[in-house]
N, C-alpha and C positions, 0 to 999 in steps of 0.2 A: 355615658353608656355604662351599663352594669356588666358584671363579669360574664354572664350568660350571653349577652349581646356581643361582647368582645370575642368570645369563643366562636360564636356563629360567624361573625365577620371575618375572623382569621381563617376559618374553614372555607368560606366563600372565596377569599383572596387566593388561598392555596389551590383551590379547584380551578379558578380562572387562570392562574399561572400554568397549571398542568395542561389545560386546554390550549392556551396560547403556545406553549412549547410543542405540543403535539401537532397543532396546525402548522407551526413554523417548520417542524421537521418534515412533514409531508410536502410542504411547499419546496423545501430544500432538496428533497429526494425526487423531484419531478423528473421522470425519465426522459422527457424531451430535452433536458439540459445536457444530456450525455449522448455521444455518438460512438459508433464502433471506431476503434482506434485511439480513443481518448486514453491518456495515461492518468490513473488515479493514485493518489498518495494518501496515506493515513498514518497515525501514530498507533503502532501495533501494541497489543497487550502481551506479546511473546516475551519469554525470558531474556532473549538477546536484544530486545528493543532498547533498553537503557544503554547497552554497550554501543549499539549503532549510533544512538543519539550522542553519546560521549565522543566517539571516534570522529563523527562527521560534523558535529556542531549544529546539527539540524534536528528539528523535532520530527521530521518525516522519516519514518523507519520501515515502512512497507509500501509496496506499490504493486500495481497490476495494470492490465490493459482491458478496456471495455470491448466486449464482443456481443454480437446479437445471435441468438439461437431461438428458433421458433417464435419470432417476433417479441422476445423478451431479452432484456439486457442482463449480462453477466460480467463478472470480472474474471479474466484468466489470470491466475496467480500461482506462484510457487510457494506453497506452505504445506509442509509435510510431504505432499506430492503436488505435481502440477494439476490443477483442477479448475473447474468452473464453479463460481459461487454467485448466486443471484445478487445483483448489484445492491439491492436494499439490505440484504443480509451482510454483505461485505462492509457496507457503510456502518451499519449498526454494531458490527464486531469491533471496530476501532475505538480508541479512547474518545469518549464524548461524541461519537458519530461525526467527527469533523473530517472533512475530505478536501483535498485540493486537487484540481484537475488541470491537465495540460493538453491542449489540442495542437498537435504538430502539423497535421495536414488538414486543411479546411475544405475537404471534399469527401464524398462517400468512399469509404474503405471497406475491404473485406479481409479480415484477419484469418489466415489459414492456421488454425490452432490444433487440429487433430493429432498431429505427430507429437505434440508435447504432452497431451493428456496422460495422466498416470505415471509420468516420469518422476523419479525421486527428487526430493529437495537436496540441494548441494550444500551440506554443512561446511565443506572445505572451501567454498567460494572460488572454485576453479573454472576457468573458461575451457570450452572444447571437450567436455566429457558428456556423458549421457544423462546428466542431472543439472538442474538449474536452481539458482536462488532468485528471489523476486526481481531485482533490478537487472540481472543478467538476462532473464527471460524477456523482459520488455526491450532491452537493448538488442538482443538477438533477433527478435521479430522485426523491429524497425530496420536494422541493418540488412538482414537477409531478404525480407519481403518487400521493403519499400526503398532500399538503397540509401537510407539515412542513418548516419552514425550520430546518435543523440549526444554523445560526449566522448572524450578520449578516456579509455581505461587508464588507471594510474596505480602505482604501487601502494600497497597497504601502508607502508611506512610513511606515506605522504599524509595520512590521517593521524589523528591524535590517538596513538595506541599505547600511551604511557600508563594507563590504568591497569592495575594488577589483574582485575577480572578479565580485561580484554586480552592481556598477555597469556593468562592461564587458558582461556578459551582457544586462542590461536594455537598454543602448544598442543592442547588436547585434540584439536581438529587437524593438526598438521599444516597449518597456514603459515606460509613464509612471508616475512616483511617485504620482500621484493615482488611478491605475487601481485599481478595486476587485477583490479576489480573495478566495478562501477557500483556506486551506492545510489539509493533512491534520490538523495539530494543532488547527485551529479546529473541525473536525468531531468531534474526540475530546472 
């Protein structure tokens, strides 16, 4: 094969790989695979994601709950504010578009999410205030709407908080080591 043919062949292979990846992604995003109430997990691109990964020892740093609105699937998530994000956009926003899901109840559910919409993100990771962080939101919905405690909250000091970045962020946000939280990895 001459150089021109090699270049053409290389372009064809790249094009085929792109097509295969696209088809694979659309197959992976099949909305019939998800149902209202499913908990979805991803590796977030947020600034705090590496700290959550370090503290929990898990790659899963963000989560939400699937809800249906107007026959479309969304993820109810706490990110800046509590909001609905179309499922396909939520998946695409995470690192590599990789998602893990958990179905806790294998029957049709209706998540009552209206009271959460627009509420602020809880940078201090505190229970019982009028703001939520991602895993607290999911935990709260399952506990209060379906009577299921997905995990036991545990003190932050039970996680690996020895990293100086984590300690600095905790101090800046007023987070105490005794403070109880639930992490995305705990819900999984």
